[in-house]
N, C-alpha and C positions, 0 to 999 in steps of 0.2 A: 717561540714554538709552542709552548704550553697554552698560551693564549689562543693560537690557532686551532689547536686541538679541541679546547673548550668551546670555541666558537662552532667548529664543525659538529661538535656533539649536539649543541643547541639547534643548529640547523637540522640535524637528524632527528631530533624531537619534533621540530616544527613540521617536517615532511611527514612523520607517522601521523601527527595530529589533523592533518587536512583529510577530511573523509572523501573516499572515492566516490561516493554518490552516484552510483550506476547500477542499472538492472535492465533486464530485457523482458519484453511482453510479447508473447506469441500465442496464436490460436492453438487449441490443444483438444485432445480427447483422450480416453483411456482411463485407468484406474486412479482412485483418489491418492493423495499424499498420505503421510503417517498418521495425521490427526484430522479427524472429520467432525464438522459441526453437527452435534445429534440433538442437543436439547436447548431451551431458552428460558428466560425468566417469566415468559408467559403473560405479559401484560402489554397493551399497546401504548405508544408514547414516542417522544423524540429520541429516546435512548433506550435500546433493549439490550441485554446481556445474553450472550449465547455461550455454550460450553462445548468442548470438544471430547471425543472418545479416541483413545482410551485414557488420556491423562487430565480430563477435566480441566483444560485451560480455559480462561475466559477471554473472549473477544466481544468488546462493545461495539455495536452498531448504532450509530447516530445519525440524524437528519435534521434539516429545518422543516421537513414534512413529518407528520404523524406516521410511525412504523406500526405494522401489525405482523407479529411472529406466528409462524404455523410450522407444521411439519408434513413430510410426505416422503414415502419410500425408504424410511429410516433416516433422512436428513431433516434438520431444522432449517427454515428459510424465512426470509423477510419479504413483505410487500407492503403496499400501501393499503389505506382503509378504503372500504367499498370500490376496489378496483381503480381508484385514482392514482396509484403509484406513488412515487417519491421524487423530488426535484434532484436531490442529492444523496450520497451515502458515504459515510465514513466508517471504516473497520480500524479499530484501535486494539491491539493485543495488550492485555493487562499482566504486567509482571515478567514479560518475556517479549521476543521480537520474532517476526517471520524471516526464514531464509527464503522460502518459497511459498507461493499462494496460488490455489486453483480454484476456479469459480465458474458458475453459470449465470451470466447477467442477462435476463430477459427484457425485452423492449418491443415497442412502447407500452404504456400502460393502456388497459382496455377502455377506461373511462376518462373524459375530462379533456381529451386531445383536440386539436383544431378540426374542423369540418373541411375535409379535402374532397373537392368535386370528383365525380366518377372519371375513370380513365387515367388518372394520374399515378405515377410510380414515385414512391418515396425511398430515398436512401438516407440512412442515418449515420451520424457520427457522435461520438461522446468522448469526453476527457477523462483520463486516469492520472492521477498524481501520486507518486510513491515518495513517501518521506524516510529519511534514514536516521538511525540512532546516531548521535554525535553531530547531527546537523546536515543539511542539504537536502534536495529533492530532485525528481526527475518527472516529467510530464510526458504523457503519450496521448496522441489522437487516434482514436480507433473507429474503423469502420464496422457497422453493424447492421444486419438486415432484421427483418421481423423475426421475433421468437428467440431461439437459443443462441447465446454468444459465449462460448467457452474459451477461457483464455487461462495462461499460466505466467506468472511473473515471478522471476528469479533474480535474486541479488547476485552481484559479483562476489567472487571468493573474499570471504571476510566482511562481507557487507550485510547489515542487519537492518531489517525493515521495520520501522516504528508505527506506521500508518499508512493506509491507503484511502484515497478518496476518489469516488466517481462523480461526475458532475457534467452539466453542458450538453444534454442529450438534444441534438438538433436534427430535424428532418428537412430535406430538400426535395419538393415534389415537382416533377417535370411531366409534361405531355406534349409530344410533337412540338408544334410551334406556339402553343399557348405559353402564358407568362409563367415563369418559375415562382413557386412558392417556397418561402423558407419560414420555418415554424419551430418554437422551442416544445419540447415533450417531456413528460414524466418517464422515468424507468419504471418498468412492471414489477420486478422482483429479482432478488439475489438468491440463488439456490446451489445446492451441492458444493458448498465451500469446503475445502481442505487445505491443510498447510503442513509444512515442516518448521518446527520451533527452534529458536536459539536461546538457550538458557541465559542467565544473568552472570555467568562465569565470564571473566574478561577475555576478549579475543586475542590472538597472537599479536596483533599490531598494538593492542592496549598494553600488554606485558612489555612489548619492545619500547614503547613509550615510557613506561616507568623506568625501566633499566637505562635507556639513555638519559633520562632526566636526572636519575641519581648520579650516574656517571659524570655528568656535566657538572653538577653541584660538587661533587668530590674534587674533581680537577680543579675548579675554581678556588675552593677552599685550600687546597694544597698550594696552589700558586700564591696565594694571599700570605699564607704562614711563611714560605720562603722569602717572598719579598719583605716581611717583617724582620726576619733573621738577617737579611742583607743590610 
């Protein structure tokens, strides 16, 4: 019986150890979240550090393209160099995680895109991949028109977001019965970023993991002592 209890405790530990790895991503408007990106490190490069108000939390923006930080209307934002935009963009919180992330992703870049004949209408899609603390990820394929695309990403209860990646901006151009044109594009800029932060304090599921683990170890040690006495 004790062996069964210990096994059940271990199975409970494993259940808590499996990350939920789930989030939602929806179009949004409205006021920013509790932390807003207000300042940046001020230099162009493949990695630019941004900082939030009021808590001065650091979020690193990185890309395979060269990024150029700027500011407008009280927000700091990132764009490509000379209007060429960026191919991809990764947001990584430093020393904390996101529970929610709100942003305005503008597309496509004004320079460097394919030359589309007059009369074509282009519909855009891009990919967003959300990575979770403790492992796991979730991908979204999003429709986006020219200009502003405002979204809110929210992790499930107890879910902490450790990184967000934007990539694979594709435009499909159509015109009546003419051939369909499919091309890759660069993003223009990421603006008006705000977030709710999760501190480094262990989540309830993590505390449950510790308690169940210690309980399982205690049960197994007690069972062994009794077996030796017998």
